N, C-alpha and C positions, 0 to 999 in steps of 0.2 A: 302848035306845034307840043301841046302836052297829053302827055303817055296815056291811059286806056288802066286800072287796074282792073278792071274785073274777071281776068282769069283768076288772079289771088283772091280779089272776096269772093268771085262766086266757090272756090276749094275752103276756105276760111269755117264756107258758111252751113259747109257739104266734113268739113271732120267737126265743124258744134255738133252740126245733127246726131251726127253717130256717133262722137262722148255723149254727149243726150241720152240716145238710146240706149250703147252698153254697157258705163258707169252711171249715168242716172244728171241730177241739176247739177252737182256744186260742178261737174266736169264741167260740162259744157260756158260755166262761167268763168272756168277760170280761162278754158279757149277766145271766152270773149278780150280776156283777163290782155291775151299773146296779142288778138289785134287791135289791143287799145294798145300796146307798144308798140308792136310794129309801127301804128298808124304817126307816135308817139315818133320814133326818131325816124318814120319819114320824114316825119312838118318840122323835125331840126337840122334835118340837113338838106331840104331844102331852102331852109327860110319864111316859110314863103303857105299860106293856107286859100282856097280861092273857093272865096264867097255868090251865095247866090243861087236863081232858085236850078235843078238839076232838070235834064236836058234842052236847056242854052248855055253863051257863055257864062264865066265866071260876072259877077255884077263889079266885082273892084277880089282884090287881093289882102291878105292879113301880111303881113311885111316885117322883117326888123321885129325888136326884143317882143311886141304882139304874137309872132309867130313864135317868137321861143317863151312866151309865157303860156299861150294853146302843146309844143311838143315836148313842156316838161309836166304840165297836166294831162295831157295823154299814161305819159308814162306813169304819172299819183297812181293815176285811177287807175290804171292796166295791174299797178302792182299790188294791187287793195284789195279789189276783185284774185288772183291770184287765192296772194297771201288771206281772203276771209273770205273763198268764198262758199260756205258753206253757208256762215251770214247773209251772206246777198240773194244768196238762194235761197229765203226762207223771209226777205223785205222784199223779196222780190215776188212772193208769189209762186215758186219755182220750184217748193219743199216742202213736204208732207212733214220730217222730218227735224220739228223749233224747237 
């Protein structure tokens, strides 16, 4: 009885593409950062991370402290992408103004 987050992922993807086309690579990196933060908050709230092959039932779930650590890591990575978007875009090779 897991819920599918497909519409939210598509909305984030469309927002990222629009940000890239309208404002450039750093804006796209910031949208990615927001996605990471949303994922981190979701992980902290549910306290589980399904692990497995896409299209199949999860092989196992990370729960407890491991899931919390993963959620905090996602939050920190998202914050880093938002605050250091121009540097991240340059490191990823998406920006020519390095």
